[in-house]
N, C-alpha and C positions, 0 to 999 in steps of 0.2 A: 798736609802736603806743604813742604817748604818752598819759599820764594826767594829770589834774589834779583838785583837789578844788573843787567848786562852793560856792556860798554857804550851802547847807544841809548841807554835810559829806559829800555823796555823791561817790564816785570816778567820774569820767567818762572813758571812753576816746575819744580823738579820732582822726579819720581822718588818717593821715600825709600824705595827698595835699593836705590843706588848708594844711600848712606847707611844702610842697615848692616850690622855686624852679626854674622851667623855665630851661634855658640860653637866654639872650637872643638868641644868634646863630642858633638854629634856629627856623624859621617856626612861630609859635604856632598859626596856623590849621591847619597840617598835623598838629600834635599833638592839638589839640582834636577833630579829625575821626576820630581812631583809635577803632574800635569794640571792644566787649568780646566779640567773637565770633572763631571760628577763622579762620585765614588766614595770609597772608605779609605782610611789611613790607620796605620797601627804604629804606635810608639813602642819601641822595644828596648830592653835594658842590655847590659853587656853579655848576659847569658842567652840573649835572644828571646826572653820571655816577654809576652805582650803585657804592657802595663796600662795602656789606654787605647781604646778604639773609638774613632770618630767618623763622621760622614759630612759631606758637603757637596754642593753643586759645583764648587770650584776647589778641588783638593789643595792646590798650591797656595791659594790665598788664605784658606782656612788654617793650614798648618803654620804658615808664617805668622798669623795672628796669635797662635799659641806661643810662638817663640818670643813675642813681644809682651806677653802677659805676666806681670810680676807675681800675681796670685798663683801661678802654676809653676813656680820655681822648683818646688819639691819634685814634681813629675819630670820637669825638664832636666833636673840634675841627674836623674836616674836613666835618662834616655841616651842611647848611643847611636841609634839609627832608626829610620822611619820607612816602613813599607807602605805600599798603596795597592789598591785594586779598583780599577775603573768599573763603572756601571753605566747602563744605558740612560739613566736619569735619576731623579730624586727619590722616586718610590723604591727603585732597586737599591739605592744607597741606604735608605731607611731600613729595609728588610734585611740587607746584608749586615748592617751594623748590629741590629738586634740579635741576629743569628750568631755572629762572632762573639758578642759579649756573653751570651749564654754558654757558648762553647769554651771560650778562653778564660772567662772570669777575671778580666783585668782589674787590678787593685784600685785604679783611679776611675772606674766606671760604677760607682756605688749605686747611682740612681736606677739604671736599667737592670742591674743585678738583683734588685729587690722586687722586680715585677712578679716573681713567683708568689708574692703575697697579695696579688691583685684580688680585690673582693668587691661585692656589690650587694644591694638589698633586694630581697625577694619578697613580694607580697602576693601570696597565693589567692586565687579567686574566692576560696572558701574560708579565709582567715582574716582577722583584723590586725594581727601582729606582723611586724617585719622580721625577716630572717636574714642574718648576715651569711652570705655564701662565698666560697673562694673559687677562683679560676682553676686551681689544681684539682678541684673536686667535680666540676661540671663544665660543660661546653657553654660558655656564655652566649655564643652566637646562635645557639639553638634553644635558648631559655626564654620563656615568656614571663611577663610580669617582673622583669629585672630592671632595677633603677640604680643609676650612679655606678661609676667605676673608680675605685680608690686604690692607692698603693699600699695601704696598711689598714689594720683594724682601727688603729687610733685615728687616722685621717677620716675614716668612714664615720666613726662615732662623733668626732668634732663637727663634721659637716651636718650630721643629723641633728645634733643639739641646736645648731644655728637655725636649721629649718623649722624645728619644733617651736622654738621661741618666736620666730618670725610669723608663723601662722597660728599660734596659740593652740598647738596640738598637745596631746597628753604624752609626756615622756615615759610614764609607766607602761601604757599600752604599747608603746613602740620600743620597749626594752631598755630604756635608759635609766630607769629607776625601779627598784623593787618595793612593793607595798603589799600589805595584807589584803586579802579579798574583802571587797566592800568599802575599803578606806580610800579617801581621796589622796591624790599625790600632792607633793609640796607645791607644785606649780599651781594647782587649783586653789590651794589655801591662800596664795598671794595674788590670785586673780589672773593667772596666765594660762589656765586650762579650763575648758568649759565643763569639766566634770564627767567625761566619758568613763573615767576610772571608777567613779562612785555611782554610776547609773543616772547622772543628771543630764547627760547628752547621749542619745541613742548611738549604739556602736555603728549602726549602718551610716548614720550621718557623719560620725567621726571618720569612718573609712573613706567616704566620699571626699572629705576635706583632705585626708592624707593623700589620696590619688591626685587631687588637684595640685597639692603642694609638690608632689613628686614628678609631675608631668614633664618638667624641664630636664629631669634626670633619666628619663626612660631610655633604655638601651634597645635599639632596633635589632630584630632578628636578621640573620643573613638572608638576603632577598632572592638568592639564586638556588637552583636545584643542585648545583655542585660547584666545583672550583671555576674560576674565571682567569683569563690571561690578560695582563695589561702590557701593552707594547710600548717600549721606550727606545729612543735612539739618540745618540750623541756622537758627533764627529766620526761617523762610520761604524760605531759599535751599536748593534741592535740587539735588544734583549726582550724576552717575554717573561714577565714576572707572574708566576702561578700563585694565585691567592685563593685559599680555601677557608672560608669563614674568617 
């Protein structure tokens, strides 16, 4: 926030918005219409195609911050006007943003577009090996013995490698290394595995250590019998967000 000294020597703090220059190629009316309430906003190009969808508890403030961000110049250069949609609160904005990104596939929303690769580790009660399972294949909210949620297979494997090394687990038994039956994994050869892969540590003991290491990653099941409604209200707009799992 800028300051200046007035005629009587007082320091006055000025509103930075007063000295802000709006990009001239973006429709000014669409910017002036942005409200200071929760909701989503959509950056659109000259053809009306959505190129970015965002959300905020204060739509106007968040959009203006985009306009001041040099790292987003490529997106801003393609933007000609900005639409918005108010919601009753932050939860509604989060859900609506995710819904629109999946529906519109904006080019500058790469992160949420990749959620179709969401995966986690499954450790069945009758097995010692982890299985990597994907959200597109099963309902995670109704799955027992599920650990960790990751945006990609690579991210899941990197996180598991770190966990294995931290707790001295066997990478072979957890699917990170292929070995011949009865042979010790490389980690055991350098003293980083207790030898469950070669029978030197009982599999039951190794499984218990795996469960202890995974405890912080455990995904909770949906605790209700069905969907629930979350009520949000902002400046006269009242919404009930229906959430099922």
